[in-house]
N, C-alpha and C positions, 0 to 999 in steps of 0.2 A: 465349424467348418462349413464352409456354403458352396465350397467348390468354386467353380468360375463365375458365382455370384457373389463370393463372400468381400468382395469391396463394397459392393452395392448394400450387404447387409450389414456391413458397419456404418455407412451413411446413415440408414434406417433407425439404429440403436443409438448416433450421434442426434440425430433431428428428436430421436423421444426423449432424452436429455435435457434438449433445450426448451422443448413443450412443457416438459414438466418441471422448469425452472430450478435443476438440478445444477443446470452447468449453463456459461452466460456465451460460452464462444467454446469451439470444438474444431480440432484437427483431427481429419477422418479421411479414409481415403484405402489404399491398398500398394501392397508392394509384391513383386514376383522376382526372383531371380534363382530357379531351379536348376537342380543337377541335370548337366546336357545328358550325363550317361542314363538319367531317368528318364528324363521326357522323352528321349530320341528313342530309348531303349521300348518304352511303354507303349507311346502313338505308334510305333512300327510295328510290337505287335497286334495293336488295335487295327491296323490298317488306316491309320486315320491321317496320316503327315502324309504330304502333299508327293508326290513322284517327281513330277515337274519342277519343284523346289520354288513355285508361284503360288501365294494365298489370291483366288478368286469368288470373291462370295458374289451368289448368283448368276456366275456365268456358265454359258454351255458346258466350258473346258474345267472348270473347276473338279478338283482331282484331291482336296484335303488341305491340311490345315498346317500352319508353320507357327513353329513356341518363338516366343518375344521375352525378352527381358524391360522391365521396368519399373516405374513408380509412380501415383499420382495420386497427390493431396489437397485436399480441402479446407479450408477456413469456415467454417458456418457459424449464423449467428440467428436467433430471430429477426425478423425482417424490420420490426419498429427500434430494433437496438442499432441496427446496421445503420440505419439512415441517420438516428441519434447523432453517430458516432463520424458521419460523412465517409464511411465507405466506400469502396469501389465495389458496386453490386455485377456480378457479370453474371448473374442468373438468381433466379425463385424457385423451390422446392415446393409443390404443388399438393407434393402426395407421393404414397409409394406402398406397390403393392408387392406380397409376398406370396410363393405357392409352392406347395411340393407336385411335381406330376405324377407321383405316384405307379404309376405304370411304366414310366417313359424307362429308358437306361443311356447308358453315358453316350453314346454315339445316337442315337433313337430317341428324342425327347417326346415328352407325349403333351400331344396340342392341348389339349383341357387345361392341363397345369396351366400352361402361358396365357390362356385366355384369361381364365380365373387370377391371375396374380395382375395382367393389362387392367382387366374391368374393375377392379378392388384400387389400381391406380387412380382411375378417371375419376370412379364415385367419391374418392377421398376428394380430388381436386375441384369436382363438381365441373368435369369438362364432359364433351359429350366426343366421343373418337374422330366425329366429324370435322372438331376444329382443331386436329394436330395436320401439320404440316409438314412435318421429321420427326422420323424413327431412327434411333440408332440401333440396329440390330444386333445380339448377340455373333451373327452371321463367317462362322468359322472357315469358310470354304468345304465345308463337307456337305457332296450334296442332299442327303437323306436327312440330316440337321436343317439346312438353308429351308430344304423343301416343307420342312415341319412348321418351321418358321412363319414363311408365307402364308402357309395355310392360314395360320392360327390369326395373320395382321388380317384377311380377306374376313374371317371372321368377325371380328371388332369392325371391321368398316362396311359389313354387311348391312344394308338394310338404311343407311348414314344418306346425306347429301354430299356425302365427301367430292371433292372437285380433283384432287391432289395430294397423294402423299411420299414424299420422296424418303426413299428406304437407302439406310448405306450401312458399311460397316468398316469401324477403323481398323480391325484386325488386315485389311487388305493393307494398310501403310506399314502398319508396325507386328504383327505376328498376333498370335493369340498370349495375351500375359497372363492365364490360367488366373491364380488368385489376385491377379489386378487389374482383368478383363473389364471390369464393370467401371474402374475407376478411368479408363484409357478409353472407355468410350463417353462416359460424362465430360472429362477434357474437350473431347470431339464436339460436343455439345455443346458447349461453354463457349469455345472459339468460334464456332458458326453462329452463334447468337452474336457476341462482340463485332463480329468483322462483317453479320448481316450478308451471308451467304449460306446458300443451300449447297454444303459441300458434296463432289463427284465419289464413286468409289474406283480406288485404284485398280488397274488390271479389268474393269468391266467394260468388255465388247462386242460379247455374243449374247443374247439372251439367251436364257435355260426355256423353251417353247415348252417344257413339263411344268411351268410355274405356271406360266396362263396370265402371265401380267396384263396384257393387254384387254384381257376382260375384267379389270382392275383398276381403281384409282391409284394403283400404286405405279410409283416411276424411280427408275435408279438413273441417275445422272453420269455422266460420262465428263463433264467441264461444268465449275462451278455456276451457279446460279443465282443472282441476288434474291436475298429474301425478305419481302414485304409482308405486312399483316395480313391474312386475309380479308380484315375490313378494318377502316382507317378508325385508330382508335384502340384495337384490340392488341392485346400481346402475338408476339412471334412463338 
């Protein structure tokens, strides 16, 4: 049980099965259909639910999360096998980083753990953070949690020649799917690749000045934007 990262953990385990040769194709992802009584009472006691009834990640008016329901499943194969089978390929997983933030809590994650996970993923993929054009965030709409996540991304980009890195959160569209949250975020990212568009974040209208985004390459979109490779011949 990796809580909100459960479906991403499942994807990592699926990749390990493929890499080891124990499986040739794996269905993986996550689903979430929790008891409304459990989620509404639990998050109310934590004071994490949005009082306005709108999830606005990174917006100045952000006041909490909304719980969603849903599922996201992916068919994974080794790239060579998918090409040989003439499968439709939506994206390629190059690396996965996992960590435990040790000193964090449910509503106040610790930056150190997030940074460690991202650096591990980029190292495995042989990517520089400067190459990244889009980051799908956890972005729950809770001001404290979102601020920590932005701070983590800033640290990853610090000292690089990154020109622009768009961030966003699918929770602004479908709410927080809890155990299925990672699958929802990955599905959004896959469709962004398919449609060659950098997606906007719903409800984002007033930047939160406390995040100081203007001092970083981080951008949050209000409208879709064509997604082209940073350089000709490079992947998006």
